[in-house]
N, C-alpha and C positions, 0 to 999 in steps of 0.2 A: 504494500500500500504506500502511496506517495504522501508527502506532507500535505498536499492539497486536499487529500481525502481524510486525513486524520486530524489536521489542525489548520483550518483555512486561514485564521488570523496569523499564525506563525508563518504560513506560506506567503501571505501578502507581504509581511515584513521582510522575509528572505528575498522575495522577488524584487522588492523595491531596493534593497541593498545591492543586489546583483546589477540592477539597472544603473544605480549610481556609481558602481565600480567600472562601468564601461568607459572607454576613452571618449572624450567629448570632441576632440579634434577630428573634423571631417565626418562626424557622425550626424546624420540628418534627423535622428530621433530627438524628440523633445523629452529628454531623459528625466529631468527633474519633475516635470508635470505628470509624466507617465508614472513615475514612482509615487508621487503624491496621490494620484487616482487609485493606484493599486492599494496603497496603505489605507486610503479612505474607505475602500470596500470592506476591509477588515474591521475598521472602526464602526461602520454602519451595522455590521452583524452584531458586534458587541453592544452597541447602543440599542438595537432592536430588542435583544434578549434582556438587557438591563431594564429597559422600560417595562417590558412584560413582567419581569420578576418584581419590580418595584410596585406595580399595580397589584400583583398577586399578594405580596406582603401587606400592602395597604388594606386589601379586602380581608385578609386573615386577621390583621390587627383590629379592624373595625368589629369583626365578629367577637373577638376576644375581649375587647374593652367596652363595648356598647353597654349602656345601662340596661337593667332589667326592663322588659316591656318593649324594647326596640325590636323592630322586625329585621331579623338578620338574613332573611331569605334572599334579598337582592344581592348581598355580598357573597352569599354561598354560591349562587348561580354564577356571579361574576368570576369567582375563584375557579369554578369548574371550567368555565369558558377559557379563562386565561391559561389553565393547565393544558388545555388542548392546543392553544396557540403556541405555547412554549414548546410542546412536543413537536409541532410542525416545523418551527424555525430552528430547532436545535441541531447544530452540526457537531460532529465529533470534535472534541477539543475546545469548543466555543465557551463552555461554562467556566473553564479554567481562567478565562480572561475577564470574568465579571467580578467586580469589587463590591461584595455585599456590605462590607464595612462602610462604604460610601453611600450605598442605597438605603440601608436600614434607617438612618435618621430622617431621610426624606420621606420614606414610607410612613414612619411613625408620625411625622409632622402632618402629612396629608390626611391620615386617618384622624388625628387629633383635631385638626382644624374642622374637618367635616362634621365630626361628632360634637365638637364644642359649640357649633352654630345652633344646636338644639338646646343649649343651656345645661347639658349634662355635666355632672361632676365626674371627672375622668382621673384615672390613676396616673402616678408619676411615670415619666418615660422609662422604658426599659432601654438602658444605654447600649448594651451589646446585643447584637443580633443572635437570638438563640436558635435560629434555623440555619442549616447548612445548605450550600448550593446543591449538594447531592440530594437532599430531601426535596428541595423545591423543584428540581427538574425530574425527579423520579415519578413516572406515570402512576405508580402504585401508592405514592404518598398522598393521603387524603388531607384536604385542607383542615378538617377537624383535628387532625393530629397536630398541625401547626398551632391551631387555637389552643389546644391543651398545653402545648409547650410554652406558649406565651403566657397563658394564665398562671402557670407555675411561677413565673417571674414577677408577677404583680402582687402587691400586698392583699391579704385576705379581705380587707374592708372594701375593696373595689371589685371583687369577683362577683359575677352574676350567675 
């Protein structure tokens, strides 16, 4: 198997480096722009997966921290739809390039702001992402498992 098939992002970086190593003198190729476009293709893949994962974590967080009585069904449906989208866009090796440490605070903030608009009293932020990339991309990982993991991290007074 080639690097293209096993880690598209690493392949884009390698190809861009190879292009930049070509001699410029007498070469009609627009080397720098070609290299940039190839690298951008890898970044787009990372960004697409990152956005889907952030939205998935946001939905799971909302389910976990919403006050009693809130209808959690829309977030549950969204989380299942997002799991399907993640499965479709996931290339081999792509998940290794996603930074959950960067995405988690954004997902928490998005969930918090959304729920705060209802006037709910919400738990303090869970600082460190308790979910792994492997769990989030695993087709067998049920969003309710993520909810349970997050609920373990919040104080009992806020659990519903």
